[in-house]
PDB file as gemmi writes it, atoms N, CA and C in Angstrom:
CRYST1    1.000    1.000    1.000  90.00  90.00  90.00 P 1                      
ATOM      1  N   UNK A   1       0.474  39.471 -42.141  1.00  0.00           N  
ATOM      2  CA  UNK A   1      -0.600  38.493 -42.175  1.00  0.00           C  
ATOM      3  C   UNK A   1      -1.944  39.141 -42.478  1.00  0.00           C  
ATOM      4  N   UNK A   2      -1.983  40.443 -42.606  1.00  0.00           N  
ATOM      5  CA  UNK A   2      -3.235  41.131 -42.902  1.00  0.00           C  
ATOM      6  C   UNK A   2      -3.837  40.669 -44.220  1.00  0.00           C  
ATOM      7  N   UNK A   3      -2.990  40.300 -45.172  1.00  0.00           N  
ATOM      8  CA  UNK A   3      -3.488  39.836 -46.461  1.00  0.00           C  
ATOM      9  C   UNK A   3      -4.384  38.621 -46.333  1.00  0.00           C  
ATOM     10  N   UNK A   4      -4.108  37.761 -45.370  1.00  0.00           N  
ATOM     11  CA  UNK A   4      -4.924  36.569 -45.166  1.00  0.00           C  
ATOM     12  C   UNK A   4      -6.330  36.888 -44.700  1.00  0.00           C  
ATOM     13  N   UNK A   5      -6.529  38.089 -44.186  1.00  0.00           N  
ATOM     14  CA  UNK A   5      -7.857  38.508 -43.725  1.00  0.00           C  
ATOM     15  C   UNK A   5      -8.656  39.179 -44.839  1.00  0.00           C  
ATOM     16  N   UNK A   6      -8.006  39.452 -45.963  1.00  0.00           N  
ATOM     17  CA  UNK A   6      -8.664  40.134 -47.081  1.00  0.00           C  
ATOM     18  C   UNK A   6      -9.601  39.189 -47.823  1.00  0.00           C  
ATOM     19  N   UNK A   7     -10.590  39.757 -48.488  1.00  0.00           N  
ATOM     20  CA  UNK A   7     -11.496  38.979 -49.334  1.00  0.00           C  
ATOM     21  C   UNK A   7     -10.941  38.824 -50.740  1.00  0.00           C  
ATOM     22  N   UNK A   8     -10.146  39.799 -51.165  1.00  0.00           N  
ATOM     23  CA  UNK A   8      -9.546  39.802 -52.490  1.00  0.00           C  
ATOM     24  C   UNK A   8      -8.252  40.595 -52.395  1.00  0.00           C  
ATOM     25  N   UNK A   9      -7.203  40.092 -53.010  1.00  0.00           N  
ATOM     26  CA  UNK A   9      -5.915  40.782 -52.976  1.00  0.00           C  
ATOM     27  C   UNK A   9      -5.573  41.284 -54.370  1.00  0.00           C  
ATOM     28  N   UNK A  10      -5.144  42.538 -54.439  1.00  0.00           N  
ATOM     29  CA  UNK A  10      -4.665  43.132 -55.674  1.00  0.00           C  
ATOM     30  C   UNK A  10      -3.192  43.406 -55.449  1.00  0.00           C  
ATOM     31  N   UNK A  11      -2.338  42.807 -56.294  1.00  0.00           N  
ATOM     32  CA  UNK A  11      -0.910  42.845 -56.023  1.00  0.00           C  
ATOM     33  C   UNK A  11      -0.097  42.747 -57.303  1.00  0.00           C  
ATOM     34  N   UNK A  12       1.171  43.069 -57.178  1.00  0.00           N  
ATOM     35  CA  UNK A  12       2.136  42.764 -58.216  1.00  0.00           C  
ATOM     36  C   UNK A  12       2.377  41.258 -58.157  1.00  0.00           C  
ATOM     37  N   UNK A  13       3.163  40.739 -59.060  1.00  0.00           N  
ATOM     38  CA  UNK A  13       3.371  39.289 -59.122  1.00  0.00           C  
ATOM     39  C   UNK A  13       4.808  38.926 -58.786  1.00  0.00           C  
ATOM     40  N   UNK A  14       5.291  39.439 -57.670  1.00  0.00           N  
ATOM     41  CA  UNK A  14       6.630  39.107 -57.218  1.00  0.00           C  
ATOM     42  C   UNK A  14       6.581  37.973 -56.211  1.00  0.00           C  
ATOM     43  N   UNK A  15       7.479  38.013 -55.264  1.00  0.00           N  
ATOM     44  CA  UNK A  15       7.547  36.944 -54.262  1.00  0.00           C  
ATOM     45  C   UNK A  15       6.317  36.899 -53.363  1.00  0.00           C  
ATOM     46  N   UNK A  16       5.551  37.984 -53.319  1.00  0.00           N  
ATOM     47  CA  UNK A  16       4.316  37.981 -52.519  1.00  0.00           C  
ATOM     48  C   UNK A  16       3.307  36.969 -53.053  1.00  0.00           C  
ATOM     49  N   UNK A  17       3.476  36.562 -54.286  1.00  0.00           N  
ATOM     50  CA  UNK A  17       2.581  35.580 -54.884  1.00  0.00           C  
ATOM     51  C   UNK A  17       2.473  34.324 -54.014  1.00  0.00           C  
ATOM     52  N   UNK A  18       3.590  33.920 -53.421  1.00  0.00           N  
ATOM     53  CA  UNK A  18       3.594  32.702 -52.618  1.00  0.00           C  
ATOM     54  C   UNK A  18       2.905  32.906 -51.272  1.00  0.00           C  
ATOM     55  N   UNK A  19       2.948  34.120 -50.747  1.00  0.00           N  
ATOM     56  CA  UNK A  19       2.189  34.425 -49.537  1.00  0.00           C  
ATOM     57  C   UNK A  19       0.698  34.411 -49.854  1.00  0.00           C  
ATOM     58  N   UNK A  20       0.328  34.987 -50.976  1.00  0.00           N  
ATOM     59  CA  UNK A  20      -1.073  35.010 -51.392  1.00  0.00           C  
ATOM     60  C   UNK A  20      -1.592  33.583 -51.540  1.00  0.00           C  
ATOM     61  N   UNK A  21      -0.813  32.723 -52.162  1.00  0.00           N  
ATOM     62  CA  UNK A  21      -1.218  31.319 -52.328  1.00  0.00           C  
ATOM     63  C   UNK A  21      -1.394  30.654 -50.964  1.00  0.00           C  
ATOM     64  N   UNK A  22      -0.466  30.915 -50.060  1.00  0.00           N  
ATOM     65  CA  UNK A  22      -0.541  30.326 -48.727  1.00  0.00           C  
ATOM     66  C   UNK A  22      -1.800  30.770 -47.993  1.00  0.00           C  
ATOM     67  N   UNK A  23      -2.208  32.018 -48.196  1.00  0.00           N  
ATOM     68  CA  UNK A  23      -3.423  32.524 -47.550  1.00  0.00           C  
ATOM     69  C   UNK A  23      -4.680  31.947 -48.182  1.00  0.00           C  
ATOM     70  N   UNK A  24      -4.592  31.494 -49.434  1.00  0.00           N  
ATOM     71  CA  UNK A  24      -5.756  30.943 -50.119  1.00  0.00           C  
ATOM     72  C   UNK A  24      -6.794  31.993 -50.449  1.00  0.00           C  
ATOM     73  N   UNK A  25      -6.334  33.186 -50.790  1.00  0.00           N  
ATOM     74  CA  UNK A  25      -7.241  34.296 -51.091  1.00  0.00           C  
ATOM     75  C   UNK A  25      -7.207  34.579 -52.595  1.00  0.00           C  
ATOM     76  N   UNK A  26      -8.368  34.676 -53.243  1.00  0.00           N  
ATOM     77  CA  UNK A  26      -8.390  35.039 -54.661  1.00  0.00           C  
ATOM     78  C   UNK A  26      -7.682  36.378 -54.877  1.00  0.00           C  
ATOM     79  N   UNK A  27      -7.113  36.543 -56.070  1.00  0.00           N  
ATOM     80  CA  UNK A  27      -6.345  37.756 -56.310  1.00  0.00           C  
ATOM     81  C   UNK A  27      -6.424  38.219 -57.752  1.00  0.00           C  
ATOM     82  N   UNK A  28      -6.077  39.487 -57.912  1.00  0.00           N  
ATOM     83  CA  UNK A  28      -5.865  40.090 -59.220  1.00  0.00           C  
ATOM     84  C   UNK A  28      -4.402  40.509 -59.222  1.00  0.00           C  
ATOM     85  N   UNK A  29      -3.640  39.989 -60.161  1.00  0.00           N  
ATOM     86  CA  UNK A  29      -2.222  40.312 -60.236  1.00  0.00           C  
ATOM     87  C   UNK A  29      -1.953  41.252 -61.402  1.00  0.00           C  
ATOM     88  N   UNK A  30      -1.083  42.219 -61.149  1.00  0.00           N  
ATOM     89  CA  UNK A  30      -0.669  43.177 -62.157  1.00  0.00           C  
ATOM     90  C   UNK A  30       0.855  43.068 -62.282  1.00  0.00           C  
ATOM     91  N   UNK A  31       1.339  42.287 -63.239  1.00  0.00           N  
ATOM     92  CA  UNK A  31       2.796  42.090 -63.342  1.00  0.00           C  
ATOM     93  C   UNK A  31       3.524  43.357 -63.764  1.00  0.00           C  
ATOM     94  N   UNK A  32       4.768  43.503 -63.245  1.00  0.00           N  
ATOM     95  CA  UNK A  32       5.648  44.587 -63.682  1.00  0.00           C  
ATOM     96  C   UNK A  32       5.967  44.379 -65.148  1.00  0.00           C  
ATOM     97  N   UNK A  33       5.953  45.432 -65.918  1.00  0.00           N  
ATOM     98  CA  UNK A  33       6.253  45.286 -67.342  1.00  0.00           C  
ATOM     99  C   UNK A  33       7.750  45.150 -67.589  1.00  0.00           C  
ATOM    100  N   UNK A  34       8.571  45.643 -66.669  1.00  0.00           N  
ATOM    101  CA  UNK A  34      10.012  45.610 -66.891  1.00  0.00           C  
ATOM    102  C   UNK A  34      10.734  44.794 -65.823  1.00  0.00           C  
ATOM    103  N   UNK A  35      10.166  43.668 -65.433  1.00  0.00           N  
ATOM    104  CA  UNK A  35      10.825  42.829 -64.430  1.00  0.00           C  
ATOM    105  C   UNK A  35      11.979  42.064 -65.074  1.00  0.00           C  
ATOM    106  N   UNK A  36      12.907  41.659 -64.251  1.00  0.00           N  
ATOM    107  CA  UNK A  36      14.077  40.910 -64.709  1.00  0.00           C  
ATOM    108  C   UNK A  36      13.628  39.626 -65.416  1.00  0.00           C  
ATOM    109  N   UNK A  37      14.030  39.467 -66.659  1.00  0.00           N  
ATOM    110  CA  UNK A  37      13.715  38.283 -67.473  1.00  0.00           C  
ATOM    111  C   UNK A  37      12.210  38.009 -67.544  1.00  0.00           C  
ATOM    112  N   UNK A  38      11.419  39.063 -67.404  1.00  0.00           N  
ATOM    113  CA  UNK A  38       9.952  38.962 -67.500  1.00  0.00           C  
ATOM    114  C   UNK A  38       9.362  38.018 -66.446  1.00  0.00           C  
ATOM    115  N   UNK A  39      10.060  37.859 -65.307  1.00  0.00           N  
ATOM    116  CA  UNK A  39       9.609  36.940 -64.267  1.00  0.00           C  
ATOM    117  C   UNK A  39       8.243  37.304 -63.694  1.00  0.00           C  
ATOM    118  N   UNK A  40       7.985  38.583 -63.508  1.00  0.00           N  
ATOM    119  CA  UNK A  40       6.709  38.992 -62.932  1.00  0.00           C  
ATOM    120  C   UNK A  40       5.545  38.530 -63.809  1.00  0.00           C  
ATOM    121  N   UNK A  41       5.668  38.736 -65.083  1.00  0.00           N  
ATOM    122  CA  UNK A  41       4.614  38.317 -66.020  1.00  0.00           C  
ATOM    123  C   UNK A  41       4.486  36.796 -66.050  1.00  0.00           C  
ATOM    124  N   UNK A  42       5.611  36.102 -66.097  1.00  0.00           N  
ATOM    125  CA  UNK A  42       5.585  34.636 -66.109  1.00  0.00           C  
ATOM    126  C   UNK A  42       4.953  34.089 -64.828  1.00  0.00           C  
ATOM    127  N   UNK A  43       5.299  34.668 -63.681  1.00  0.00           N  
ATOM    128  CA  UNK A  43       4.699  34.245 -62.412  1.00  0.00           C  
ATOM    129  C   UNK A  43       3.192  34.447 -62.424  1.00  0.00           C  
ATOM    130  N   UNK A  44       2.772  35.630 -62.857  1.00  0.00           N  
ATOM    131  CA  UNK A  44       1.346  35.951 -62.864  1.00  0.00           C  
ATOM    132  C   UNK A  44       0.556  34.980 -63.732  1.00  0.00           C  
ATOM    133  N   UNK A  45       1.047  34.724 -64.933  1.00  0.00           N  
ATOM    134  CA  UNK A  45       0.294  33.854 -65.835  1.00  0.00           C  
ATOM    135  C   UNK A  45       0.383  32.383 -65.431  1.00  0.00           C  
ATOM    136  N   UNK A  46       1.445  31.982 -64.798  1.00  0.00           N  
ATOM    137  CA  UNK A  46       1.529  30.623 -64.256  1.00  0.00           C  
ATOM    138  C   UNK A  46       0.465  30.426 -63.166  1.00  0.00           C  
ATOM    139  N   UNK A  47       0.356  31.407 -62.297  1.00  0.00           N  
ATOM    140  CA  UNK A  47      -0.637  31.361 -61.214  1.00  0.00           C  
ATOM    141  C   UNK A  47      -2.057  31.416 -61.799  1.00  0.00           C  
ATOM    142  N   UNK A  48      -2.249  32.211 -62.835  1.00  0.00           N  
ATOM    143  CA  UNK A  48      -3.563  32.300 -63.488  1.00  0.00           C  
ATOM    144  C   UNK A  48      -3.932  30.978 -64.157  1.00  0.00           C  
ATOM    145  N   UNK A  49      -2.955  30.320 -64.807  1.00  0.00           N  
ATOM    146  CA  UNK A  49      -3.233  29.014 -65.432  1.00  0.00           C  
ATOM    147  C   UNK A  49      -3.648  27.985 -64.398  1.00  0.00           C  
ATOM    148  N   UNK A  50      -3.158  28.135 -63.175  1.00  0.00           N  
ATOM    149  CA  UNK A  50      -3.562  27.236 -62.087  1.00  0.00           C  
ATOM    150  C   UNK A  50      -4.976  27.544 -61.624  1.00  0.00           C  
ATOM    151  N   UNK A  51      -5.550  28.654 -62.086  1.00  0.00           N  
ATOM    152  CA  UNK A  51      -6.911  29.023 -61.710  1.00  0.00           C  
ATOM    153  C   UNK A  51      -7.001  29.821 -60.422  1.00  0.00           C  
ATOM    154  N   UNK A  52      -5.861  30.329 -59.945  1.00  0.00           N  
ATOM    155  CA  UNK A  52      -5.813  30.976 -58.636  1.00  0.00           C  
ATOM    156  C   UNK A  52      -5.965  32.494 -58.672  1.00  0.00           C  
ATOM    157  N   UNK A  53      -5.928  33.095 -59.858  1.00  0.00           N  
ATOM    158  CA  UNK A  53      -5.994  34.553 -59.919  1.00  0.00           C  
ATOM    159  C   UNK A  53      -6.473  35.010 -61.288  1.00  0.00           C  
ATOM    160  N   UNK A  54      -6.669  36.296 -61.362  1.00  0.00           N  
ATOM    161  CA  UNK A  54      -6.920  36.984 -62.618  1.00  0.00           C  
ATOM    162  C   UNK A  54      -5.722  37.891 -62.850  1.00  0.00           C  
ATOM    163  N   UNK A  55      -5.374  38.141 -64.101  1.00  0.00           N  
ATOM    164  CA  UNK A  55      -4.232  39.001 -64.419  1.00  0.00           C  
ATOM    165  C   UNK A  55      -4.715  40.174 -65.261  1.00  0.00           C  
ATOM    166  N   UNK A  56      -4.248  41.353 -64.882  1.00  0.00           N  
ATOM    167  CA  UNK A  56      -4.464  42.545 -65.704  1.00  0.00           C  
ATOM    168  C   UNK A  56      -3.084  43.077 -66.051  1.00  0.00           C  
ATOM    169  N   UNK A  57      -2.772  43.119 -67.329  1.00  0.00           N  
ATOM    170  CA  UNK A  57      -1.481  43.650 -67.767  1.00  0.00           C  
ATOM    171  C   UNK A  57      -1.424  45.138 -67.435  1.00  0.00           C  
ATOM    172  N   UNK A  58      -0.260  45.602 -67.035  1.00  0.00           N  
ATOM    173  CA  UNK A  58      -0.076  46.995 -66.642  1.00  0.00           C  
ATOM    174  C   UNK A  58      -0.519  47.957 -67.746  1.00  0.00           C  
ATOM    175  N   UNK A  59      -0.239  47.622 -68.986  1.00  0.00           N  
ATOM    176  CA  UNK A  59      -0.615  48.486 -70.110  1.00  0.00           C  
ATOM    177  C   UNK A  59      -2.132  48.599 -70.265  1.00  0.00           C  
ATOM    178  N   UNK A  60      -2.860  47.621 -69.758  1.00  0.00           N  
ATOM    179  CA  UNK A  60      -4.318  47.609 -69.873  1.00  0.00           C  
ATOM    180  C   UNK A  60      -5.020  48.141 -68.626  1.00  0.00           C  
ATOM    181  N   UNK A  61      -4.261  48.483 -67.606  1.00  0.00           N  
ATOM    182  CA  UNK A  61      -4.841  48.869 -66.326  1.00  0.00           C  
ATOM    183  C   UNK A  61      -5.528  50.232 -66.400  1.00  0.00           C  
ATOM    184  N   UNK A  62      -6.810  50.207 -66.128  1.00  0.00           N  
ATOM    185  CA  UNK A  62      -7.579  51.432 -65.956  1.00  0.00           C  
ATOM    186  C   UNK A  62      -8.472  51.223 -64.744  1.00  0.00           C  
ATOM    187  N   UNK A  63      -8.993  52.295 -64.210  1.00  0.00           N  
ATOM    188  CA  UNK A  63      -9.897  52.184 -63.067  1.00  0.00           C  
ATOM    189  C   UNK A  63     -11.124  51.354 -63.427  1.00  0.00           C  
ATOM    190  N   UNK A  64     -11.650  51.530 -64.636  1.00  0.00           N  
ATOM    191  CA  UNK A  64     -12.840  50.780 -65.055  1.00  0.00           C  
ATOM    192  C   UNK A  64     -12.562  49.286 -65.176  1.00  0.00           C  
ATOM    193  N   UNK A  65     -11.422  48.937 -65.763  1.00  0.00           N  
ATOM    194  CA  UNK A  65     -11.085  47.514 -65.909  1.00  0.00           C  
ATOM    195  C   UNK A  65     -10.886  46.884 -64.539  1.00  0.00           C  
ATOM    196  N   UNK A  66     -10.151  47.543 -63.662  1.00  0.00           N  
ATOM    197  CA  UNK A  66      -9.926  47.000 -62.321  1.00  0.00           C  
ATOM    198  C   UNK A  66     -11.241  46.862 -61.567  1.00  0.00           C  
ATOM    199  N   UNK A  67     -12.058  47.888 -61.596  1.00  0.00           N  
ATOM    200  CA  UNK A  67     -13.355  47.851 -60.907  1.00  0.00           C  
ATOM    201  C   UNK A  67     -14.232  46.720 -61.449  1.00  0.00           C  
ATOM    202  N   UNK A  68     -14.276  46.569 -62.754  1.00  0.00           N  
ATOM    203  CA  UNK A  68     -15.078  45.497 -63.369  1.00  0.00           C  
ATOM    204  C   UNK A  68     -14.577  44.120 -62.958  1.00  0.00           C  
ATOM    205  N   UNK A  69     -13.264  43.948 -62.902  1.00  0.00           N  
ATOM    206  CA  UNK A  69     -12.697  42.649 -62.536  1.00  0.00           C  
ATOM    207  C   UNK A  69     -12.966  42.331 -61.063  1.00  0.00           C  
ATOM    208  N   UNK A  70     -12.870  43.334 -60.210  1.00  0.00           N  
ATOM    209  CA  UNK A  70     -13.208  43.135 -58.793  1.00  0.00           C  
ATOM    210  C   UNK A  70     -14.651  42.693 -58.665  1.00  0.00           C  
ATOM    211  N   UNK A  71     -15.552  43.388 -59.324  1.00  0.00           N  
ATOM    212  CA  UNK A  71     -16.983  43.037 -59.271  1.00  0.00           C  
ATOM    213  C   UNK A  71     -17.220  41.633 -59.817  1.00  0.00           C  
ATOM    214  N   UNK A  72     -16.585  41.299 -60.935  1.00  0.00           N  
ATOM    215  CA  UNK A  72     -16.777  39.976 -61.549  1.00  0.00           C  
ATOM    216  C   UNK A  72     -16.386  38.871 -60.572  1.00  0.00           C  
ATOM    217  N   UNK A  73     -15.237  39.008 -59.942  1.00  0.00           N  
ATOM    218  CA  UNK A  73     -14.764  37.977 -59.018  1.00  0.00           C  
ATOM    219  C   UNK A  73     -15.639  37.905 -57.776  1.00  0.00           C  
ATOM    220  N   UNK A  74     -15.971  39.042 -57.205  1.00  0.00           N  
ATOM    221  CA  UNK A  74     -16.707  39.058 -55.946  1.00  0.00           C  
ATOM    222  C   UNK A  74     -18.173  38.624 -56.107  1.00  0.00           C  
ATOM    223  N   UNK A  75     -18.749  38.833 -57.278  1.00  0.00           N  
ATOM    224  CA  UNK A  75     -20.150  38.476 -57.500  1.00  0.00           C  
ATOM    225  C   UNK A  75     -20.344  37.027 -57.929  1.00  0.00           C  
ATOM    226  N   UNK A  76     -19.299  36.368 -58.383  1.00  0.00           N  
ATOM    227  CA  UNK A  76     -19.374  34.969 -58.817  1.00  0.00           C  
ATOM    228  C   UNK A  76     -18.909  34.080 -57.660  1.00  0.00           C  
ATOM    229  N   UNK A  77     -19.829  33.720 -56.783  1.00  0.00           N  
ATOM    230  CA  UNK A  77     -19.467  32.978 -55.560  1.00  0.00           C  
ATOM    231  C   UNK A  77     -18.795  31.639 -55.871  1.00  0.00           C  
ATOM    232  N   UNK A  78     -19.299  30.909 -56.854  1.00  0.00           N  
ATOM    233  CA  UNK A  78     -18.692  29.614 -57.205  1.00  0.00           C  
ATOM    234  C   UNK A  78     -17.292  29.832 -57.772  1.00  0.00           C  
ATOM    235  N   UNK A  79     -17.139  30.812 -58.635  1.00  0.00           N  
ATOM    236  CA  UNK A  79     -15.835  31.120 -59.200  1.00  0.00           C  
ATOM    237  C   UNK A  79     -14.857  31.600 -58.137  1.00  0.00           C  
ATOM    238  N   UNK A  80     -15.362  32.388 -57.199  1.00  0.00           N  
ATOM    239  CA  UNK A  80     -14.542  32.891 -56.095  1.00  0.00           C  
ATOM    240  C   UNK A  80     -14.015  31.728 -55.250  1.00  0.00           C  
ATOM    241  N   UNK A  81     -14.910  30.810 -54.900  1.00  0.00           N  
ATOM    242  CA  UNK A  81     -14.506  29.654 -54.091  1.00  0.00           C  
ATOM    243  C   UNK A  81     -13.515  28.769 -54.840  1.00  0.00           C  
ATOM    244  N   UNK A  82     -13.728  28.597 -56.138  1.00  0.00           N  
ATOM    245  CA  UNK A  82     -12.792  27.794 -56.944  1.00  0.00           C  
ATOM    246  C   UNK A  82     -11.421  28.460 -56.993  1.00  0.00           C  
ATOM    247  N   UNK A  83     -11.395  29.780 -57.140  1.00  0.00           N  
ATOM    248  CA  UNK A  83     -10.127  30.510 -57.171  1.00  0.00           C  
ATOM    249  C   UNK A  83      -9.399  30.372 -55.837  1.00  0.00           C  
ATOM    250  N   UNK A  84     -10.133  30.452 -54.737  1.00  0.00           N  
ATOM    251  CA  UNK A  84      -9.529  30.292 -53.405  1.00  0.00           C  
ATOM    252  C   UNK A  84      -8.946  28.891 -53.249  1.00  0.00           C  
ATOM    253  N   UNK A  85      -9.657  27.894 -53.712  1.00  0.00           N  
ATOM    254  CA  UNK A  85      -9.183  26.508 -53.616  1.00  0.00           C  
ATOM    255  C   UNK A  85      -7.930  26.291 -54.472  1.00  0.00           C  
ATOM    256  N   UNK A  86      -7.946  26.841 -55.702  1.00  0.00           N  
ATOM    257  CA  UNK A  86      -6.768  26.719 -56.573  1.00  0.00           C  
ATOM    258  C   UNK A  86      -5.558  27.416 -55.953  1.00  0.00           C  
ATOM    259  N   UNK A  87      -5.784  28.528 -55.267  1.00  0.00           N  
ATOM    260  CA  UNK A  87      -4.684  29.226 -54.596  1.00  0.00           C  
ATOM    261  C   UNK A  87      -4.079  28.332 -53.521  1.00  0.00           C  
ATOM    262  N   UNK A  88      -4.929  27.701 -52.728  1.00  0.00           N  
ATOM    263  CA  UNK A  88      -4.436  26.807 -51.671  1.00  0.00           C  
ATOM    264  C   UNK A  88      -3.660  25.635 -52.256  1.00  0.00           C  
ATOM    265  N   UNK A  89      -4.141  25.111 -53.377  1.00  0.00           N  
ATOM    266  CA  UNK A  89      -3.457  23.991 -54.032  1.00  0.00           C  
ATOM    267  C   UNK A  89      -2.091  24.416 -54.589  1.00  0.00           C  
ATOM    268  N   UNK A  90      -1.971  25.675 -54.998  1.00  0.00           N  
ATOM    269  CA  UNK A  90      -0.720  26.188 -55.548  1.00  0.00           C  
ATOM    270  C   UNK A  90       0.337  26.347 -54.462  1.00  0.00           C  
ATOM    271  N   UNK A  91      -0.111  26.585 -53.249  1.00  0.00           N  
ATOM    272  CA  UNK A  91       0.794  26.814 -52.118  1.00  0.00           C  
ATOM    273  C   UNK A  91       1.635  25.573 -51.841  1.00  0.00           C  
ATOM    274  N   UNK A  92       2.875  25.797 -51.475  1.00  0.00           N  
ATOM    275  CA  UNK A  92       3.801  24.707 -51.144  1.00  0.00           C  
ATOM    276  C   UNK A  92       4.335  24.925 -49.729  1.00  0.00           C  
ATOM    277  N   UNK A  93       3.531  24.591 -48.715  1.00  0.00           N  
ATOM    278  CA  UNK A  93       4.000  24.782 -47.334  1.00  0.00           C  
ATOM    279  C   UNK A  93       5.307  24.023 -47.081  1.00  0.00           C  
ATOM    280  N   UNK A  94       6.205  24.669 -46.372  1.00  0.00           N  
ATOM    281  CA  UNK A  94       7.476  24.033 -46.053  1.00  0.00           C  
ATOM    282  C   UNK A  94       8.505  24.091 -47.159  1.00  0.00           C  
ATOM    283  N   UNK A  95       8.216  24.782 -48.258  1.00  0.00           N  
ATOM    284  CA  UNK A  95       9.145  24.825 -49.387  1.00  0.00           C  
ATOM    285  C   UNK A  95      10.477  25.463 -48.995  1.00  0.00           C  
ATOM    286  N   UNK A  96      10.428  26.528 -48.211  1.00  0.00           N  
ATOM    287  CA  UNK A  96      11.683  27.198 -47.824  1.00  0.00           C  
ATOM    288  C   UNK A  96      12.560  26.268 -46.994  1.00  0.00           C  
ATOM    289  N   UNK A  97      11.956  25.534 -46.076  1.00  0.00           N  
ATOM    290  CA  UNK A  97      12.726  24.600 -45.249  1.00  0.00           C  
ATOM    291  C   UNK A  97      13.321  23.495 -46.111  1.00  0.00           C  
ATOM    292  N   UNK A  98      12.571  23.011 -47.069  1.00  0.00           N  
ATOM    293  CA  UNK A  98      13.074  21.955 -47.962  1.00  0.00           C  
ATOM    294  C   UNK A  98      14.257  22.461 -48.790  1.00  0.00           C  
ATOM    295  N   UNK A  99      14.151  23.662 -49.306  1.00  0.00           N  
ATOM    296  CA  UNK A  99      15.260  24.240 -50.088  1.00  0.00           C  
ATOM    297  C   UNK A  99      16.485  24.416 -49.201  1.00  0.00           C  
ATOM    298  N   UNK A 100      16.279  24.909 -47.977  1.00  0.00           N  
ATOM    299  CA  UNK A 100      17.393  25.110 -47.055  1.00  0.00           C  
ATOM    300  C   UNK A 100      18.096  23.781 -46.740  1.00  0.00           C  
ATOM    301  N   UNK A 101      17.310  22.727 -46.549  1.00  0.00           N  
ATOM    302  CA  UNK A 101      17.905  21.407 -46.286  1.00  0.00           C  
ATOM    303  C   UNK A 101      18.740  20.930 -47.469  1.00  0.00           C  
ATOM    304  N   UNK A 102      18.222  21.140 -48.673  1.00  0.00           N  
ATOM    305  CA  UNK A 102      18.933  20.709 -49.879  1.00  0.00           C  
ATOM    306  C   UNK A 102      20.232  21.486 -50.070  1.00  0.00           C  
ATOM    307  N   UNK A 103      20.196  22.761 -49.731  1.00  0.00           N  
ATOM    308  CA  UNK A 103      21.384  23.594 -49.886  1.00  0.00           C  
ATOM    309  C   UNK A 103      22.402  23.379 -48.777  1.00  0.00           C  
ATOM    310  N   UNK A 104      21.911  22.947 -47.604  1.00  0.00           N  
ATOM    311  CA  UNK A 104      22.774  22.792 -46.431  1.00  0.00           C  
ATOM    312  C   UNK A 104      23.516  21.548 -46.451  1.00  0.00           C  
TER     313      UNK A 104                                                      
END                                                                             
């Protein structure tokens, strides 16, 4: 739950994406370049289209790009708040229980 206390999360775009959405914290996602069926990249860009994160492709990752993106997000208060709101909207509380009921 420490991620929920963060101001900004920098993460891969795996299953943690749904925890990040639940926390409602703006994020920068760096998808795995060799994920199964390109799921990491698809997840990251789906979340970005929702307005909940920024994506930096692994091939483009440098300290300067990451630092600039952190500064851009943290200094734009309106954009930061919008990203947090979009993250909360992306979250699907109770989804695991619903899937379990359907499968059971």
